[in-house]
C-alpha positions as CSV (number, residue, x, y, z in Angstrom):
1,M,21.5,-14.2,11.7
2,S,18.9,-12.4,9.7
3,G,15.9,-13.9,8.0
4,M,13.3,-16.5,9.1
5,L,13.3,-20.1,10.3
6,K,10.7,-22.5,9.2
7,I,10.1,-24.9,12.2
8,T,8.0,-28.1,11.9
9,L,7.0,-30.4,14.8
10,V,7.8,-33.9,13.6
11,K,7.6,-35.9,16.9
12,S,4.9,-35.9,19.6
13,M,5.4,-34.1,22.8
14,I,3.6,-36.8,24.7
15,G,5.8,-38.2,27.5
16,R,8.3,-35.3,27.2
17,P,9.3,-33.1,30.1
18,E,7.1,-30.1,30.9
19,K,10.0,-27.8,30.0
20,H,10.1,-29.2,26.4
21,R,6.3,-28.8,26.2
22,K,6.5,-25.2,27.3
23,V,9.2,-24.4,24.7
24,L,7.1,-25.9,21.9
25,R,4.0,-24.1,23.0
26,G,6.0,-20.9,23.2
27,M,7.0,-21.3,19.5
28,G,3.4,-22.0,18.6
29,L,3.7,-25.7,17.9
30,T,0.9,-27.7,19.3
31,K,0.2,-30.6,16.8
32,I,2.4,-32.8,14.8
33,N,3.3,-31.5,11.3
34,R,2.3,-28.0,12.2
35,T,4.8,-25.4,10.8
36,V,5.6,-21.9,12.0
37,E,7.8,-19.3,10.6
38,L,9.8,-17.4,13.3
39,K,12.4,-14.6,13.1
40,D,16.0,-16.0,13.3
41,T,17.1,-14.6,16.7
42,P,19.4,-16.0,19.3
43,S,16.5,-16.7,21.7
44,I,14.6,-18.7,19.0
45,R,17.8,-20.6,18.2
46,G,18.1,-21.5,21.9
47,M,14.5,-22.8,21.9
48,V,15.2,-24.9,18.8
49,H,18.3,-26.3,20.3
50,A,16.4,-27.4,23.4
51,V,13.9,-29.4,21.4
52,S,16.0,-30.2,18.3
53,H,15.1,-33.9,18.6
54,L,11.4,-33.1,18.1
55,V,11.5,-30.5,15.3
56,K,12.8,-30.0,11.8
57,V,14.3,-26.6,11.0
58,E,14.8,-24.9,7.6
59,E,16.4,-21.5,7.0
60,K,14.5,-19.2,4.7
């Protein structure tokens, strides 16, 4: 698990539980179509898994 993950927010966080919103903000995603590159670690993978229905993930 080395490298980077390119994570894009594809669905709105409006109407989602506060826990999901906190996870997205923790990853730096605040607006739709915003993309961040984060290190591929187990903690980031867990965050992505929690909100997998809202984001698109690509391995770099």
